[in-house]
C-alpha positions as MATLAB code, in Angstrom:
seq = 'MSQVLIRLPEVQRRTGYSKAWIYRLISQNHFPSSVKIGSRSVAFVESEIDEWISQRIEERDALISTKPQL';
ca = [
     110.813  103.519  113.678;
     112.767  105.653  111.313;
     115.219  108.252  112.357;
     116.464  111.030  110.180;
     119.672  112.797  110.907;
     120.111  116.141  109.462;
     123.674  118.180  109.440;
     124.299  121.447  111.247;
     123.179  123.593  108.325;
     119.555  122.188  108.287;
     119.622  122.836  111.589;
     120.850  126.598  111.570;
     118.596  127.217  108.761;
     115.053  126.016  110.692;
     116.125  127.642  114.131;
     117.524  130.705  112.672;
     120.398  130.536  115.029;
     124.257  130.430  114.743;
     126.579  127.408  114.930;
     127.877  129.141  118.235;
     124.660  129.956  119.684;
     123.770  126.271  118.938;
     126.463  124.768  120.848;
     126.134  127.262  123.695;
     122.327  126.117  124.053;
     123.818  122.301  124.067;
     125.948  122.837  126.528;
     123.343  124.539  128.936;
     121.041  121.679  128.233;
     118.960  123.610  126.246;
     118.962  122.075  122.917;
     119.055  118.534  121.945;
     122.449  116.763  121.523;
     124.415  116.229  118.645;
     124.961  112.398  117.633;
     128.568  111.467  116.358;
     128.758  109.927  113.023;
     132.125  110.089  111.935;
     135.230  110.800  113.471;
     134.993  113.950  111.964;
     131.178  114.954  111.837;
     128.081  115.084  113.756;
     124.235  115.241  113.020;
     121.322  116.162  115.260;
     117.707  113.997  114.851;
     115.374  115.545  113.009;
     112.646  114.643  115.395;
     114.199  116.200  118.242;
     114.774  119.818  116.269;
     111.382  119.519  115.383;
     110.137  118.669  118.898;
     112.242  121.896  120.223;
     110.675  124.039  117.431;
     107.245  122.822  118.835;
     107.921  123.291  122.307;
     109.248  126.858  121.878;
     106.034  127.637  119.646;
     103.815  126.160  122.602;
     105.509  128.265  124.926;
     104.850  131.089  122.804;
     101.472  130.424  122.482;
     100.926  129.878  126.303;
     102.385  133.286  127.417;
      99.958  134.896  124.457;
      96.979  133.187  126.143;
      97.997  134.289  129.308;
      98.171  138.230  128.705;
      95.536  140.325  129.604;
      93.466  141.642  126.450;
      93.206  145.347  125.776;
];
């Protein structure tokens, strides 16, 4: 299985979150952790980020489907 790593700017682009907010979510165990790829660099597993985004969409859809219709 091929695992693709993406860098922080791409994660920020996909989520719309700032660097500080991403690291805050990581510290609260609410976002996928980064992978150390060098002495001073990290990346994120693309499939984990995609799954995290999908979960947010599923949560939204679940809320919408439980709202009473007017």
